[in-house]
DODORO-461927 format. One record per residue (C-alpha): residue number from 1; residue in three letters; y, x, z. Coordinates in pm, whole numbers, plus 50000, padded with zeros to 5 digits. Layout:
DODORO-461927
  resi  resn      v      u      w
   NUM   ala      Y      X      Z
...
END
This chain:
DODORO-461927
  resi  resn      v      u      w
     1   unk  83210  34160  33643
     2   unk  83264  34354  33324
     3   unk  82929  34419  33159
     4   unk  82811  34699  32937
     5   unk  82772  34644  32564
     6   unk  82427  34743  32444
     7   unk  82485  34760  32071
     8   unk  82786  34988  32112
     9   unk  82591  35234  32321
    10   unk  82334  35252  32044
    11   unk  82606  35335  31795
    12   unk  82727  35618  32012
    13   unk  82391  35789  32031
    14   unk  82428  35843  32402
    15   unk  82105  36035  32431
    16   unk  82244  36303  32204
    17   unk  82549  36351  32421
    18   unk  82337  36442  32721
    19   unk  82364  36378  33090
    20   unk  82725  36493  33113
    21   unk  82827  36171  32937
    22   unk  82743  35975  33251
    23   unk  83031  35865  33474
    24   unk  82898  36010  33796
    25   unk  82736  36339  33721
    26   unk  82610  36484  34049
    27   unk  82619  36847  33939
    28   unk  82853  37046  33717
    29   unk  82787  37396  33600
    30   unk  83056  37629  33725
    31   unk  83089  37778  33378
    32   unk  83201  37451  33216
    33   unk  83571  37413  33142
    34   unk  83732  37151  33369
    35   unk  83912  36869  33186
    36   unk  84125  36614  33375
    37   unk  84270  36291  33242
    38   unk  84505  36043  33408
    39   unk  84383  35719  33247
    40   unk  84037  35574  33222
    41   unk  84043  35529  32845
    42   unk  84146  35891  32785
    43   unk  83869  35993  33025
    44   unk  83622  35784  32827
    45   unk  83741  35940  32501
    46   unk  83733  36296  32633
    47   unk  83388  36275  32789
    48   unk  83242  36126  32469
    49   unk  83386  36407  32259
    50   unk  83320  36693  32501
    51   unk  82961  36592  32571
    52   unk  82783  36864  32770
    53   unk  83028  37139  32678
    54   unk  83300  37043  32928
    55   unk  83321  36877  33269
    56   unk  83553  36577  33228
    57   unk  83694  36404  33537
    58   unk  83948  36137  33622
    59   unk  84243  36292  33803
    60   unk  84347  35973  33985
    61   unk  84132  35770  34223
    62   unk  83993  35448  34079
    63   unk  84218  35142  34095
    64   unk  84540  35339  34150
    65   unk  84868  35258  33975
    66   unk  84944  35551  33746
    67   unk  85320  35499  33756
    68   unk  85367  35519  34132
    69   unk  85095  35770  34221
    70   unk  85188  36056  34452
    71   unk  84976  36371  34394
    72   unk  84820  36529  34702
    73   unk  84774  36895  34789
    74   unk  84414  36865  34673
    75   unk  84539  36729  34340
    76   unk  84749  37041  34295
    77   unk  84440  37255  34343
    78   unk  84248  37052  34086
    79   unk  84531  37076  33836
    80   unk  84559  37451  33888
    81   unk  84192  37493  33797
    82   unk  84211  37272  33489
    83   unk  84127  37415  33150
    84   unk  84276  37103  32993
    85   unk  84496  36838  33151
    86   unk  84537  36531  32930
    87   unk  84820  36302  33037
    88   unk  85009  36028  32860
    89   unk  85388  36053  32897
    90   unk  85677  36086  33141
    91   unk  85703  35707  33137
    92   unk  85340  35662  33238
    93   unk  85304  35958  33478
    94   unk  85655  36047  33606
    95   unk  85499  36279  33867
    96   unk  85328  36500  33612
    97   unk  85631  36717  33536
    98   unk  85639  36825  33901
    99   unk  85278  36942  33878
   100   unk  85345  37108  33546
   101   unk  85651  37295  33673
   102   unk  85511  37385  34015
   103   unk  85191  37530  33873
   104   unk  85358  37658  33556
   105   unk  85089  37503  33342
   106   unk  85100  37630  32987
   107   unk  85140  37393  32689
   108   unk  84785  37483  32589
   109   unk  84657  37339  32916
   110   unk  84895  37050  32989
   111   unk  84881  36812  32693
   112   unk  85143  36537  32678
   113   unk  84967  36296  32446
   114   unk  85276  36091  32359
   115   unk  85438  36409  32232
   116   unk  85138  36486  32011
   117   unk  85193  36145  31852
   118   unk  85570  36200  31819
   119   unk  85644  35915  32062
   120   unk  85927  36115  32212
   121   unk  86112  35812  32348
   122   unk  85842  35784  32614
   123   unk  85940  36125  32749
   124   unk  86304  36047  32808
   125   unk  86395  36023  33174
   126   unk  86515  35661  33173
   127   unk  86247  35501  32954
   128   unk  86060  35318  33229
   129   unk  86328  35196  33466
   130   unk  86179  34874  33599
   131   unk  86501  34770  33773
   132   unk  86696  34744  33447
   133   unk  86427  34593  33224
   134   unk  86383  34263  33403
   135   unk  86505  34025  33135
   136   unk  86344  34133  32810
   137   unk  86061  34334  32659
   138   unk  86102  34682  32511
   139   unk  85866  34798  32239
   140   unk  85977  35156  32167
   141   unk  85979  35248  32535
   142   unk  85671  35051  32641
   143   unk  85444  35333  32763
   144   unk  85124  35142  32682
   145   unk  85138  35250  32320
   146   unk  84758  35261  32283
   147   unk  84756  34880  32287
   148   unk  84856  34912  31921
   149   unk  84521  34955  31738
   150   unk  84647  35226  31504
   151   unk  84802  35426  31788
   152   unk  84477  35384  31980
   153   unk  84290  35563  31701
   154   unk  84566  35824  31682
   155   unk  84535  35882  32057
   156   unk  84161  35936  32023
   157   unk  84219  36183  31739
   158   unk  84476  36375  31946
   159   unk  84224  36418  32226
   160   unk  83963  36539  31980
   161   unk  84214  36790  31843
   162   unk  84305  36917  32193
   163   unk  83941  36972  32284
   164   unk  83867  37155  31959
   165   unk  84175  37371  31999
   166   unk  84052  37475  32342
   167   unk  83700  37553  32223
   168   unk  83696  37605  31846
   169   unk  83351  37768  31854
   170   unk  83196  37426  31912
   171   unk  83406  37239  31656
   172   unk  83112  37088  31468
   173   unk  82961  36957  31792
   174   unk  83286  36793  31901
   175   unk  83349  36645  31557
   176   unk  83002  36494  31550
   177   unk  83047  36336  31894
   178   unk  83393  36213  31801
   179   unk  83274  36051  31481
   180   unk  83011  35845  31665
   181   unk  83263  35714  31915
   182   unk  83532  35662  31652
   183   unk  83298  35440  31447
   184   unk  83228  35223  31753
   185   unk  83599  35214  31842
   186   unk  83694  35100  31493
   187   unk  83421  34835  31506
   188   unk  83560  34702  31835
   189   unk  83914  34695  31693
   190   unk  83792  34520  31377
   191   unk  83622  34253  31587
   192   unk  83951  34175  31761
   193   unk  84135  34176  31428
   194   unk  83881  33930  31285
   195   unk  83912  33700  31586
   196   unk  84287  33677  31537
   197   unk  84271  33654  31157
   198   unk  84015  33373  31174
   199   unk  84238  33165  31401
   200   unk  84460  32964  31166
   201   unk  84726  32863  31417
   202   unk  84668  33055  31738
   203   unk  84773  32902  32066
   204   unk  85030  33111  32257
   205   unk  84870  33346  32508
   206   unk  85000  33353  32863
   207   unk  85016  33663  33084
   208   unk  85051  33614  33456
   209   unk  85065  33972  33582
   210   unk  85239  34296  33494
   211   unk  85323  34299  33123
   212   unk  85161  34590  32936
   213   unk  85082  34423  32605
   214   unk  85389  34439  32383
   215   unk  85238  34687  32135
   216   unk  84926  34474  32100
   217   unk  85117  34149  32052
   218   unk  85354  34304  31799
   219   unk  85068  34460  31602
   220   unk  84902  34121  31560
   221   unk  85217  33905  31564
   222   unk  85074  33684  31837
   223   unk  85285  33418  32011
   224   unk  85296  33470  32387
   225   unk  85459  33395  32720
   226   unk  85474  33635  33012
   227   unk  85565  33578  33375
   228   unk  85688  33936  33411
   229   unk  85896  34143  33168
   230   unk  85737  34482  33248
   231   unk  85417  34612  33404
   232   unk  85592  34611  33741
   233   unk  85559  34298  33957
   234   unk  85825  34416  34203
   235   unk  86096  34211  34033
   236   unk  86012  33844  34076
   237   unk  86085  33618  33776
   238   unk  86384  33388  33803
   239   unk  86355  33016  33875
   240   unk  86479  32943  33523
   241   unk  86217  33172  33370
   242   unk  85937  33010  33570
   243   unk  86058  32667  33463
   244   unk  86031  32781  33100
   245   unk  85678  32914  33164
   246   unk  85571  32583  33317
   247   unk  85721  32388  33029
   248   unk  85537  32612  32779
   249   unk  85204  32551  32952
   250   unk  85248  32177  32914
   251   unk  85400  32183  32564
   252   unk  85132  32410  32414
   253   unk  84843  32282  32626
   254   unk  84773  32636  32744
   255   unk  84441  32652  32929
   256   unk  84404  33023  33007
   257   unk  84612  33286  33180
   258   unk  84553  33660  33143
   259   unk  84588  33904  33431
   260   unk  84513  34268  33500
   261   unk  84175  34255  33681
   262   unk  84291  34523  33924
   263   unk  84594  34320  34030
   264   unk  84592  33940  34018
   265   unk  84933  33809  34124
   266   unk  85006  33512  34349
   267   unk  85210  33356  34072
   268   unk  84913  33365  33835
   269   unk  84694  33203  34098
   270   unk  84958  32936  34163
   271   unk  84993  32853  33795
   272   unk  84615  32839  33760
   273   unk  84592  32592  34048
   274   unk  84887  32379  33937
   275   unk  84773  32342  33575
   276   unk  84398  32392  33603
   277   unk  84414  32718  33408
   278   unk  84122  32957  33378
   279   unk  84212  33314  33479
   280   unk  84087  33570  33229
   281   unk  84100  33947  33285
   282   unk  84273  34156  33019
   283   unk  84175  34522  33024
   284   unk  84430  34784  32927
   285   unk  84218  35089  33007
   286   unk  84445  35223  33281
   287   unk  84171  35221  33541
   288   unk  83873  35019  33663
   289   unk  83691  34929  33981
   290   unk  83441  35152  34159
   291   unk  83168  34904  34077
   292   unk  83250  34913  33706
   293   unk  83271  35291  33709
   294   unk  82932  35333  33877
   295   unk  82785  35085  33626
   296   unk  82885  35312  33336
   297   unk  83133  35063  33190
   298   unk  83311  35212  32889
   299   unk  83646  35145  32728
   300   unk  83452  34994  32439
   301   unk  83308  34739  32680
   302   unk  83662  34654  32784
   303   unk  83764  34594  32424
   304   unk  83469  34365  32363
   305   unk  83549  34168  32677
   306   unk  83911  34132  32562
   307   unk  83786  34000  32230
   308   unk  83566  33742  32400
   309   unk  83861  33631  32611
   310   unk  84085  33605  32304
   311   unk  83832  33384  32131
   312   unk  83873  33137  32418
   313   unk  84247  33162  32464
   314   unk  84353  33134  32100
   315   unk  84175  32805  32040
   316   unk  84395  32497  32074
END
């Protein structure tokens, strides 16, 4: 189970943020602006910045695939009442345009975060076609752009900007909250950077589930192998590709295999059994389990856990 990180919570000054910073607030004042986000990490960012001035909620149920989600009638009601709706891109949430158009949400309410970062390729209709991306990885159209550490910080800053634009009267409050979280976020990123920099010749990392890590791997120039070419596991890898994966495990003495903790594939389990590999979870921040959510796990905790896993996997 993913555990909380004590020292990071101290950095954040959680007590200053107030009770609204908790995951499962039992009461919300009717007067608070409603903010919805589609991913867990953007939820974690928004609630840290908004503090007790806004009611921040996850739009999707826990553990749900963002790409294939089908909004319900109740979702439409929630979206209609939103003061801010923070979503990622057409590639990540292809259903969001329907909500936006049906409810005629204004650009001040519906915030496409990829657009705020000028990642316009992620909002082209064909950017995330799993059927045609089976054989190779695409960086520019990989919708998991926040896996790049610099874009992760930029994403956080865009959410801060959107919240301040909605409620400029409390700018100083939001900036203060944001600065505490930003410091902890940078510290978590630096820890990962140090882990990689201090490994002279890193062992290739192996991913056994949906592939969402291209931006991260490119940012750090890490050698890797992946069973799947995209974050979809619908298209099974070819026999030739699996033969290459098996050869790589033996050649490089790979001892660990990373998977999304929400979805561990049969192939990953098979490889782990065949080669005595240890399965390690790699957190992207899409979502988390109900248990983790109720335990107040943060995105910062996820980053620290990833760093601990990297320390194991990179050693030869």
